[in-house]
C-alpha positions as CSV (number, residue, x, y, z in Angstrom):
1,M,128.9,-205.2,39.4
2,K,125.9,-205.1,41.8
3,Q,126.2,-205.5,45.5
4,I,124.8,-208.6,47.4
5,P,122.1,-208.0,50.0
6,E,122.9,-210.7,52.5
7,S,121.4,-209.4,55.7
8,F,118.2,-207.5,54.7
9,S,115.2,-207.9,52.5
10,L,114.0,-204.3,52.0
11,F,112.7,-204.2,48.5
12,E,112.9,-200.4,48.1
13,T,116.5,-200.2,49.5
14,I,117.6,-203.1,47.2
15,I,116.2,-201.5,44.0
16,R,117.4,-197.9,44.8
17,N,120.9,-198.8,45.9
18,N,122.1,-201.1,43.1
19,Y,121.8,-204.4,45.0
20,V,121.3,-207.5,42.9
21,Y,117.7,-208.5,42.6
22,I,116.4,-211.7,41.1
23,D,112.9,-211.0,39.7
24,K,110.1,-213.1,41.2
25,T,107.2,-210.8,40.3
26,E,105.8,-213.4,37.9
27,Y,104.7,-215.3,40.9
28,I,102.4,-212.5,42.0
29,K,100.1,-213.4,39.1
30,R,100.6,-217.1,39.8
31,Y,99.6,-216.5,43.4
32,E,96.4,-214.8,42.2
33,D,95.7,-217.6,39.7
34,T,95.5,-220.1,42.6
35,G,92.2,-218.4,43.6
36,V,93.0,-218.9,47.3
37,M,92.0,-215.9,49.4
38,V,93.3,-217.1,52.8
39,S,96.6,-218.8,52.1
40,M,99.6,-220.1,53.8
41,F,103.0,-220.5,52.0
42,L,105.6,-222.6,53.8
43,R,109.3,-222.8,52.9
44,P,112.5,-223.5,54.9
45,R,114.5,-220.7,56.5
46,R,116.4,-218.3,54.2
47,F,114.6,-219.1,51.0
48,G,113.5,-215.5,50.3
49,K,110.0,-215.6,51.8
50,T,110.4,-212.2,53.5
51,M,111.6,-210.6,50.2
52,F,108.5,-211.9,48.5
53,T,106.2,-210.5,51.2
54,E,107.9,-207.1,50.7
55,I,107.3,-207.3,47.0
56,M,103.6,-208.1,47.6
57,R,103.3,-205.2,50.0
58,Y,104.6,-202.7,47.4
59,Y,102.5,-204.2,44.7
60,Y,99.2,-204.5,46.4
61,D,99.2,-201.5,48.8
62,K,97.3,-198.4,47.6
63,A,99.8,-196.3,49.6
64,M,102.6,-197.5,47.4
65,A,101.0,-196.7,44.1
66,S,103.2,-193.7,43.4
67,K,106.4,-195.8,43.7
68,F,105.3,-198.5,41.3
69,D,106.9,-197.2,38.1
70,E,110.2,-196.6,39.8
71,L,110.5,-199.8,41.8
72,F,108.9,-202.3,39.3
73,K,110.1,-200.8,36.0
74,T,112.5,-203.7,35.2
75,T,110.3,-206.5,36.5
76,W,108.0,-209.0,34.7
77,I,104.9,-207.6,36.5
78,A,105.5,-204.1,35.1
79,S,104.4,-205.3,31.7
80,H,101.9,-207.8,33.0
81,P,100.0,-206.0,35.8
82,T,97.0,-207.6,37.3
83,P,93.7,-205.8,38.1
84,L,94.6,-206.0,41.8
85,K,97.7,-203.8,41.5
86,N,97.7,-201.2,44.3
87,S,94.1,-202.0,45.2
88,Y,94.3,-202.9,48.9
89,N,94.9,-201.3,52.3
90,V,97.8,-203.6,53.3
91,L,98.4,-204.5,57.0
92,K,101.7,-206.4,57.3
93,F,103.0,-208.1,60.4
94,D,106.6,-209.5,60.8
95,F,107.0,-211.9,63.7
96,S,110.6,-212.8,63.1
97,G,111.6,-210.3,65.8
98,V,109.7,-212.0,68.6
99,Q,112.3,-213.2,71.2
100,S,111.9,-216.9,72.2
101,N,114.7,-217.5,74.7
102,I,112.7,-216.1,77.6
103,H,109.6,-216.9,79.7
104,I,106.3,-217.5,77.8
105,T,104.7,-214.4,79.3
106,T,107.6,-212.2,78.1
107,T,107.5,-213.9,74.7
108,M,103.8,-213.0,74.3
109,K,104.7,-209.4,75.3
110,F,107.1,-209.3,72.3
111,F,104.3,-210.9,70.1
112,R,102.0,-208.1,71.2
113,R,104.7,-205.5,70.6
114,Q,105.3,-206.7,67.0
115,T,101.5,-206.5,66.4
116,I,101.5,-202.9,67.5
117,R,104.5,-202.2,65.1
118,G,102.5,-203.6,62.2
119,I,99.5,-201.4,63.1
120,K,101.8,-198.3,63.5
121,S,103.2,-198.9,60.0
122,F,99.7,-199.1,58.6
123,C,98.6,-195.9,60.4
124,R,101.6,-194.1,59.0
125,N,100.3,-194.9,55.5
126,Y,96.6,-194.3,56.3
127,P,96.3,-191.8,59.2
128,E,92.9,-190.8,58.1
129,L,91.5,-194.2,58.9
130,F,92.6,-194.1,62.6
131,S,93.2,-190.5,63.7
132,H,89.8,-190.3,65.2
133,K,90.7,-193.1,67.6
134,V,93.6,-191.6,69.5
135,Q,94.0,-188.3,71.5
136,L,96.7,-186.2,69.9
137,C,98.8,-183.7,71.7
138,N,101.6,-181.4,70.6
139,S,104.3,-183.5,72.2
140,Y,103.6,-186.7,70.3
141,S,103.5,-187.6,66.6
142,F,100.6,-189.5,65.3
143,T,102.3,-193.0,65.3
144,S,103.7,-192.3,68.8
145,A,100.1,-191.6,69.9
146,V,99.0,-194.9,68.4
147,D,101.8,-196.6,70.3
148,R,100.8,-194.9,73.6
149,Y,97.2,-195.8,73.0
150,Y,97.9,-199.6,72.6
151,S,100.5,-199.6,75.3
152,D,97.7,-199.6,77.9
153,T,98.2,-203.2,79.1
154,E,95.2,-203.1,81.4
155,R,92.9,-202.4,78.4
156,F,94.8,-204.4,75.8
157,V,96.2,-207.4,77.5
158,S,97.1,-209.5,74.5
159,A,97.9,-209.1,70.8
160,A,94.4,-210.3,70.0
161,D,93.0,-207.4,72.0
162,V,95.1,-204.9,70.1
163,L,94.2,-206.4,66.7
164,S,90.5,-206.7,67.5
165,D,90.2,-203.1,68.6
166,F,92.2,-201.8,65.6
167,L,90.2,-203.8,63.0
168,D,86.9,-202.8,64.6
169,S,88.0,-199.1,64.5
170,V,89.1,-199.0,60.8
171,S,86.3,-201.2,59.4
172,D,83.9,-198.3,59.5
173,E,86.4,-196.0,57.7
174,L,87.3,-198.3,54.8
175,D,84.3,-197.4,52.7
176,S,84.5,-199.7,49.6
177,S,88.2,-200.6,50.2
178,K,89.2,-204.0,51.5
179,L,92.1,-205.0,53.8
180,M,94.8,-207.4,52.8
181,V,96.8,-208.9,55.7
182,I,100.3,-210.2,55.2
183,I,102.0,-212.1,58.0
184,D,105.7,-212.9,57.6
185,E,107.5,-215.6,59.7
186,Y,104.3,-216.4,61.6
187,D,106.1,-219.3,63.5
188,N,109.7,-218.1,63.8
189,F,109.6,-217.9,67.6
190,T,107.4,-220.9,68.2
191,N,109.7,-223.1,66.1
192,D,112.7,-222.1,68.1
193,I,110.8,-223.0,71.3
194,L,109.6,-226.4,69.8
195,S,113.2,-227.4,68.9
196,R,114.3,-226.8,72.6
197,D,111.3,-227.8,74.7
198,P,108.1,-229.3,73.1
199,R,106.2,-229.0,76.4
200,V,106.8,-225.3,76.7
201,F,105.7,-225.1,73.0
202,A,102.5,-227.0,74.0
203,D,101.8,-224.4,76.7
204,L,102.5,-221.5,74.3
205,A,100.4,-222.9,71.4
206,R,97.4,-224.2,73.2
207,K,94.1,-223.4,71.4
208,E,92.8,-221.1,74.2
209,G,96.2,-219.2,74.3
210,D,97.2,-215.8,72.9
211,I,98.3,-217.1,69.5
212,G,95.0,-219.0,68.9
213,A,93.1,-215.9,69.9
214,F,95.1,-213.7,67.5
215,Y,94.2,-215.8,64.5
216,G,90.7,-216.1,65.8
217,V,90.3,-212.4,65.4
218,L,91.6,-212.6,61.8
219,R,89.1,-215.3,61.1
220,N,86.2,-213.2,62.4
221,F,87.1,-210.2,60.4
222,N,87.7,-212.3,57.3
223,Q,84.2,-213.8,57.6
224,S,82.7,-210.4,58.1
225,E,84.4,-209.4,54.8
226,V,86.5,-206.6,56.4
227,I,89.6,-208.6,55.4
228,E,89.5,-209.9,51.9
229,R,92.9,-211.6,51.5
230,I,95.3,-213.1,54.0
231,F,98.8,-214.3,53.0
232,V,100.9,-216.0,55.7
233,T,104.5,-217.3,55.4
234,G,106.3,-219.6,57.7
235,V,108.3,-222.8,58.0
236,L,106.2,-225.4,59.8
237,P,102.5,-226.1,59.9
238,V,102.8,-227.2,63.5
239,T,102.0,-223.9,65.3
240,M,98.8,-223.4,63.2
241,D,97.8,-227.1,63.6
242,T,98.2,-226.9,67.4
243,A,97.0,-223.4,68.2
244,V,94.2,-222.6,65.7
245,S,90.8,-224.2,65.3
246,G,88.0,-223.3,62.9
247,F,90.1,-221.1,60.7
248,V,91.1,-222.8,57.5
249,F,94.3,-221.5,55.8
250,R,94.6,-223.2,52.5
251,S,98.2,-224.2,52.0
252,I,99.6,-223.2,48.6
253,S,103.0,-224.6,49.4
254,D,102.7,-227.6,47.2
255,K,101.2,-225.9,44.1
256,P,103.4,-226.9,41.1
257,S,103.1,-223.3,39.7
258,L,104.7,-222.0,42.9
259,N,107.5,-224.5,43.3
260,C,110.1,-221.9,42.4
261,L,108.5,-218.9,44.1
262,A,111.1,-219.0,46.8
263,G,114.7,-220.1,46.3
264,F,116.9,-219.8,43.2
265,T,116.6,-221.9,40.0
266,R,119.7,-222.6,37.9
267,S,118.9,-219.8,35.5
268,E,118.4,-217.4,38.4
269,I,121.8,-218.5,39.8
270,L,123.4,-217.7,36.4
271,D,121.7,-214.3,36.5
272,L,123.0,-213.7,40.0
273,L,126.6,-214.6,39.0
274,R,126.6,-212.5,35.8
275,E,125.4,-209.4,37.8
276,T,127.8,-209.8,40.7
277,V,131.0,-211.6,39.6
278,D,133.7,-209.9,37.6
279,F,134.6,-212.7,35.2
280,E,137.6,-210.8,33.9
281,K,139.1,-211.5,37.4
282,C,137.5,-214.9,37.9
283,S,139.0,-218.0,36.3
284,Y,135.7,-220.0,36.5
285,S,132.9,-219.6,34.0
286,P,129.3,-218.9,35.1
287,D,128.4,-222.5,34.2
288,A,131.2,-223.9,36.2
289,L,130.3,-221.8,39.3
290,S,126.7,-222.7,38.9
291,D,127.6,-226.4,38.9
292,I,129.5,-225.9,42.2
293,I,126.6,-224.1,43.8
294,T,124.1,-226.6,42.5
295,E,126.2,-229.5,44.0
296,R,126.3,-227.8,47.4
297,Y,122.9,-226.2,47.8
298,D,120.5,-227.5,45.1
299,G,117.9,-230.2,45.1
300,Y,114.8,-228.8,46.7
301,R,111.5,-229.8,45.2
302,F,108.2,-229.0,46.8
303,D,106.2,-230.9,44.1
304,K,107.6,-234.2,42.9
305,F,106.4,-233.7,39.4
306,C,108.3,-230.4,38.9
307,S,111.3,-230.8,36.6
308,E,113.3,-228.1,38.2
309,G,114.8,-227.8,41.7
310,V,115.7,-224.7,43.7
311,S,118.5,-223.7,45.9
312,N,118.6,-222.0,49.3
313,T,118.7,-218.3,48.6
314,A,120.9,-217.2,51.5
315,L,123.4,-220.0,51.0
316,C,123.8,-219.0,47.3
317,L,124.3,-215.4,48.2
318,G,126.8,-216.3,50.9
319,F,128.8,-218.4,48.5
320,V,129.0,-215.6,45.9
321,S,129.9,-213.1,48.6
322,N,132.7,-215.3,49.9
323,L,133.9,-216.0,46.4
324,I,134.3,-212.3,45.7
325,D,135.8,-211.6,49.1
326,G,138.3,-214.5,48.7
327,R,139.6,-213.1,45.4
328,Y,137.7,-215.6,43.4
329,N,139.0,-218.7,45.1
330,I,136.2,-221.3,45.6
331,P,135.1,-221.0,49.3
332,E,135.1,-224.1,51.4
333,L,131.8,-225.7,52.3
334,N,131.3,-224.4,55.8
335,I,128.8,-225.8,58.3
336,S,130.0,-223.9,61.3
337,S,130.2,-220.3,62.5
338,V,127.2,-218.3,61.1
339,N,125.4,-221.4,60.1
340,D,125.4,-223.0,63.5
341,I,121.7,-222.3,63.8
342,D,121.1,-224.9,61.2
343,Y,122.8,-227.6,63.2
344,V,121.2,-226.5,66.5
345,K,117.7,-226.8,64.9
346,L,118.5,-230.1,63.2
347,S,119.8,-231.6,66.4
348,G,116.9,-230.3,68.4
349,Y,114.2,-231.6,66.0
350,L,115.9,-235.0,65.6
351,D,115.9,-235.3,69.4
352,L,112.1,-235.0,69.3
353,I,111.8,-238.2,67.2
354,Q,111.2,-241.5,68.9
355,E,114.6,-243.3,69.1
356,Q,113.8,-246.2,66.8
357,D,112.3,-244.0,64.1
358,R,115.2,-241.6,64.4
359,E,117.8,-244.4,63.9
360,R,115.9,-245.7,60.8
361,I,115.8,-242.2,59.3
362,I,119.5,-241.6,60.0
363,S,120.3,-245.0,58.5
364,A,118.4,-244.3,55.3
365,I,120.0,-240.8,55.0
366,T,123.6,-242.1,55.4
367,R,122.8,-244.8,52.8
368,N,121.5,-242.2,50.3
369,R,118.2,-244.0,50.3
370,L,114.9,-242.5,49.3
371,I,112.6,-242.5,52.3
372,P,108.9,-243.3,51.6
373,F,106.4,-241.4,53.7
374,E,102.9,-239.9,53.8
375,F,102.2,-236.3,54.7
376,P,100.2,-236.3,58.0
377,G,96.9,-234.5,58.0
378,S,98.3,-232.3,60.8
379,V,101.1,-232.3,63.3
380,K,100.0,-231.3,66.8
381,V,102.2,-231.1,69.9
382,S,100.8,-231.5,73.4
383,H,102.0,-232.5,76.8
384,E,100.7,-236.0,76.0
385,H,102.1,-236.0,72.5
386,A,105.5,-234.4,72.8
387,M,107.5,-237.0,70.8
388,L,107.0,-237.3,67.1
389,D,106.2,-240.5,65.2
390,K,107.9,-241.3,61.9
391,N,105.6,-239.5,59.5
392,E,105.3,-236.4,61.7
393,S,109.1,-236.2,62.1
394,L,109.7,-236.7,58.3
395,S,107.1,-233.9,57.6
396,I,108.9,-231.6,60.0
397,L,112.4,-232.4,58.5
398,Y,110.9,-231.8,55.1
399,H,109.4,-228.4,56.0
400,L,112.6,-227.3,57.7
401,G,114.6,-228.1,54.5
402,F,116.7,-230.9,55.9
403,L,114.9,-233.3,53.6
404,T,113.1,-232.7,50.3
405,L,110.8,-234.5,47.8
406,A,112.5,-236.8,45.3
407,G,111.5,-236.1,41.7
408,E,110.0,-238.6,39.3
409,E,113.3,-239.3,37.6
410,E,115.0,-239.9,40.9
411,M,112.3,-242.3,42.0
412,K,112.6,-244.2,38.6
413,K,116.4,-244.4,39.1
414,A,115.9,-245.8,42.6
415,R,113.4,-248.3,41.1
416,V,110.6,-247.2,43.4
417,K,107.7,-249.6,42.9
418,N,104.9,-247.2,44.0
419,M,105.5,-244.0,42.1
420,A,102.3,-242.5,43.5
421,R,103.8,-242.4,47.0
422,D,106.0,-239.5,48.1
423,H,109.7,-240.1,48.9
424,L,112.2,-237.9,50.6
425,R,115.9,-237.5,50.3
426,V,118.7,-235.2,51.5
427,P,118.7,-232.1,49.3
428,N,122.4,-231.4,49.0
429,E,125.9,-231.7,50.3
430,Y,125.5,-229.0,52.9
431,F,122.8,-230.9,54.8
432,R,124.5,-234.3,54.2
433,R,127.4,-232.9,56.2
434,L,125.1,-231.6,58.9
435,F,123.6,-235.1,59.4
436,A,127.2,-236.5,59.6
437,K,128.0,-233.9,62.3
438,Y,124.9,-235.0,64.2
439,I,125.9,-238.7,64.0
440,F,129.3,-237.8,65.2
441,Q,128.4,-235.7,68.2
442,K,125.7,-238.1,69.4
443,R,128.6,-240.5,70.1
444,N,130.1,-237.9,72.4
445,L,132.8,-236.9,69.9
446,S,133.7,-233.4,69.2
447,W,133.2,-232.6,65.5
448,S,135.5,-229.5,65.7
449,V,138.3,-231.4,67.5
450,F,138.4,-234.2,65.0
451,S,137.9,-232.0,61.9
452,D,140.8,-229.8,63.2
453,T,143.0,-232.8,64.2
454,Y,142.5,-235.2,61.2
455,D,143.3,-233.8,57.8
456,F,141.9,-236.2,55.2
457,S,142.7,-233.9,52.2
458,G,145.5,-236.2,51.2
459,M,142.9,-238.8,50.2
460,A,141.4,-236.3,47.7
461,V,144.6,-235.7,45.8
462,K,146.6,-238.9,46.3
463,N,146.2,-242.4,47.8
464,D,146.9,-241.4,51.5
465,L,145.0,-243.5,54.0
466,A,147.2,-243.0,57.1
467,T,145.0,-240.3,58.5
468,L,141.9,-242.5,58.0
469,R,143.5,-245.4,59.9
470,R,144.5,-243.1,62.8
471,F,140.9,-241.7,62.9
472,L,139.3,-245.1,63.0
473,K,141.5,-246.2,65.8
474,A,140.7,-243.1,67.8
475,I,136.9,-243.4,67.5
476,S,136.6,-247.2,67.5
477,Q,135.0,-247.4,70.9
478,A,132.4,-244.8,70.1
479,F,131.5,-246.2,66.7
480,V,132.2,-249.9,67.0
481,N,130.8,-251.5,70.1
482,C,128.2,-253.8,68.5
483,S,126.5,-257.1,69.3
484,S,126.3,-258.4,65.7
485,A,128.2,-258.5,62.5
486,A,125.5,-256.6,60.6
487,Q,125.4,-253.8,63.1
488,G,129.2,-253.7,63.4
489,E,129.7,-253.5,59.6
490,S,127.2,-250.7,59.5
491,Q,128.9,-248.7,62.3
492,V,132.4,-249.1,60.7
493,T,131.0,-248.0,57.4
494,L,129.4,-245.0,59.1
495,A,132.7,-244.1,60.7
496,V,134.4,-244.0,57.3
497,Y,131.5,-242.1,55.7
498,T,131.7,-239.5,58.5
499,A,135.5,-239.2,58.1
500,L,135.3,-238.6,54.4
501,N,132.7,-235.9,55.0
502,L,135.4,-234.0,57.0
503,I,137.5,-233.4,53.9
504,P,137.6,-229.6,53.2
505,G,135.5,-229.0,50.0
506,S,134.1,-232.5,50.2
507,P,135.2,-233.6,46.7
508,F,133.8,-237.1,47.1
509,K,130.4,-238.3,46.1
510,L,129.7,-240.7,48.9
511,T,127.3,-243.6,48.6
512,R,126.8,-246.2,51.3
513,E,125.6,-249.6,50.0
514,Y,126.6,-248.7,46.5
515,A,124.4,-250.7,44.1
516,I,126.4,-252.8,41.6
517,R,125.1,-253.2,38.0
518,H,126.2,-255.2,35.0
519,N,125.2,-254.5,31.4
520,G,122.9,-251.8,32.6
521,Q,121.0,-253.9,35.1
522,Y,121.4,-254.2,38.9
523,V,122.5,-257.6,40.2
524,F,119.7,-257.7,42.8
525,P,116.8,-255.2,43.1
526,D,117.8,-252.5,45.6
527,E,114.6,-253.0,47.6
528,N,116.1,-256.1,49.2
529,D,117.2,-254.0,52.1
530,D,118.9,-256.6,54.3
531,D,121.8,-258.5,53.0
532,Y,122.4,-261.9,54.6
533,Y,124.8,-261.7,57.6
534,D,126.1,-264.4,59.9
535,D,128.3,-263.5,62.8
536,A,131.8,-264.7,62.4
537,D,132.1,-265.3,66.1
538,A,128.8,-267.1,66.8
539,D,127.1,-270.5,66.3
540,E,123.9,-270.8,64.4
541,D,121.9,-270.2,67.5
542,G,123.7,-266.9,67.9
543,S,125.6,-267.8,71.0
544,S,129.2,-266.9,71.4
545,N,131.7,-269.6,70.6
546,G,134.9,-267.9,70.0
547,N,137.2,-270.9,70.6
548,D,135.3,-273.1,68.1
549,D,136.3,-273.7,64.5
550,N,132.7,-272.7,63.5
551,A,133.8,-269.1,64.4
552,A,135.4,-268.8,61.0
553,A,132.3,-270.2,59.1
554,V,131.2,-266.9,57.6
555,K,128.4,-266.9,54.9
556,T,129.1,-264.3,52.3
557,N,126.5,-263.3,49.7
558,V,128.9,-262.1,47.1
559,R,126.2,-261.4,44.6
560,S,124.2,-259.1,46.9
561,G,125.1,-256.4,44.5
562,R,126.0,-253.7,47.0
563,A,129.4,-252.5,48.1
564,D,129.6,-251.0,51.6
565,L,130.9,-247.6,50.6
566,A,131.9,-245.9,47.4
567,A,133.7,-242.5,47.4
568,E,133.8,-241.2,43.8
569,N,136.3,-238.3,43.4
570,R,134.5,-235.6,41.5
571,T,137.6,-233.4,41.0
572,G,139.0,-235.7,38.3
573,K,142.5,-235.2,39.8
574,G,142.6,-237.8,42.6
575,P,141.7,-241.4,43.4
576,S,138.2,-242.8,44.0
577,Y,137.7,-245.5,46.7
578,L,135.6,-248.6,47.2
579,F,135.4,-250.1,50.7
580,E,134.2,-253.5,51.8
581,V,133.8,-253.7,55.5
582,K,134.0,-256.9,57.7
583,Y,133.4,-257.1,61.4
584,A,133.9,-259.6,64.2
585,R,133.0,-258.9,67.9
586,D,135.7,-258.6,70.5
587,V,134.9,-261.8,72.4
588,P,137.3,-264.1,74.2
589,A,139.0,-266.4,71.6
590,G,142.3,-268.2,71.1
591,E,144.9,-266.6,68.9
592,D,144.5,-269.4,66.3
593,T,140.8,-268.8,66.1
594,K,141.3,-265.0,65.8
595,A,143.8,-265.6,63.0
596,R,141.4,-267.9,61.1
597,V,138.5,-265.5,61.5
598,R,140.5,-262.5,60.3
599,E,141.8,-264.5,57.3
600,K,138.3,-265.7,56.4
601,L,136.8,-262.2,56.7
602,L,139.6,-260.7,54.6
603,N,139.3,-263.3,51.9
604,D,135.5,-262.7,51.7
605,A,136.1,-259.0,51.4
606,V,138.6,-259.5,48.6
607,T,136.2,-261.8,46.8
608,Q,133.5,-259.2,46.9
609,L,135.7,-256.4,45.8
610,D,136.9,-258.4,42.8
611,F,133.3,-258.9,41.9
612,Y,132.2,-255.3,42.4
613,V,134.9,-253.9,40.3
614,T,133.1,-255.2,37.2
615,D,130.3,-252.6,37.8
616,D,129.4,-250.6,34.7
617,D,130.2,-247.2,36.4
618,L,133.1,-248.2,38.6
619,R,135.2,-249.7,35.8
620,T,135.1,-246.3,34.1
621,L,136.9,-244.6,37.0
622,K,140.6,-244.0,36.1
623,D,142.1,-244.4,39.6
624,L,139.8,-246.6,41.6
625,R,141.4,-247.9,44.9
626,R,139.8,-250.9,46.6
627,Y,140.2,-251.5,50.3
628,A,139.1,-254.3,52.6
629,L,138.5,-252.7,56.0
630,L,138.5,-255.3,58.8
631,Y,137.6,-254.7,62.4
632,A,138.0,-257.9,64.3
633,Y,138.6,-258.6,68.0
634,G,139.3,-254.9,68.7
635,E,141.8,-254.3,65.9
636,F,141.6,-252.5,62.6
637,L,143.1,-253.9,59.4
638,L,143.1,-251.8,56.2
639,K,144.3,-253.7,53.1
640,E,144.4,-252.5,49.5
641,V,143.3,-255.1,47.0
């Protein structure tokens, strides 16, 4: 069995030391076939972008030609080489190591330092192109001399100064050769700053700043034909949009042919499992494990017309590693510890969104709705424009991997009217839980305290709702302090949704506002977003009238065709649940009025649940439990129907 390379992306080390390698070399030809010479390829974190840049370096660099047969012998490109194989002098920069939790001046010093490291690596491969530039002495190696030469901060103040001097020096020595520049993680440090303080980011990424000047140097040497190809990877377009002007990187991120360049397809996940898992010891088949991985981490599409999605590379490798270390017991879906960075970034970027837009996005996400949007032409952050509008924020959440494009079939299933318009959705269970955690903590509730205190696992194997009842009582003031029935029902449903997400292993497929259908057709089209609500404790004009008989006059649209929450148990071993939620504000009222309102709300919930259970899909569930969940006048009532 091959080892799993979880913490590094060194191509040569992986091939020579029997680490598992999923072959992506076919995408080298697909990249060339795009015809784009100055390109930017964006993907979320931990999708394998760095590994692909390493493969490109070994494939295109003339200095690596002697290693080609050894390193590429089992790959697709070995039998399909392109004319550009080992034809460039490759200059590669990696900006993932630039520290960002410090002052801007110091951050730019790290940016300059990483630039020098890239140049030193190039000079190590091609000393003849630069040796004339530095003064050698017996006490220093050539690369140390290069380092000392560019460490003169009075002469070379910025990374742009270093790069300009270097390119000017080697351009006369290249003869007929051309340079290829590869930049990995161009925005790693700027994204971190943006998620914490957009105004500091605006200072860092201003057009006249060091970053803009660095890419201005690349532009000039590309236009003078010293640099022939530039390939840049990153996560967000924001830094380039904000810092660079006049230099057009063509994005190849949405090319259908490159949809699966980064990330794992299902067939690649199966290859990964067969090469790393000892199935004589594992009781699960490769297909069964692939199904579990797909449910947790799959769903990414970067072109809506592609038929196949991809999974986050690092999360897949982590799952397999934990599976093996745990003696082939299925590891729990973990959103804490080593993955805290995902939550920190999600929380930071959501906080950049204007409040009203943020609430709409969260509402759509927790309802499993597709979110229509249009890619903005650019996303620029300045002191005057530090908060993001809806389309800008959706674009960022998409590029970060918290949302992804819905495919054609998904849009058809959701009965989208305008199929030409892009729609977003949550890609998988992992990020659905991260959103639930964000909702939870924004109400000043500790996710870890409640996840450790309340064990909902009994609901997954048997009909045990005692923990849910205690949970709802404990968080009622945080979740359920609303001014209307519509908002109250939504908040109670959200509380249940969040609670069920706490179950270890998350065996439930959760759907808020579950669409009901009969004989293959939905009762009402799902685009009718707003059901009819009427406060149980208000007159027609909306004023409170808790002591009046009208308080119990609740209008119920039974045939709205959507239940509040469905929790389908995917294990096949426990109950599934259907919840109908009713809400009445905690206003002054007599005991008789309170009793009438509670009875009316409960009867309405029962009526709706009796109607919903005739749904085509729900009636096939063997153990479907139906509950009316009532929150009225500060008290919870949970009644099985």
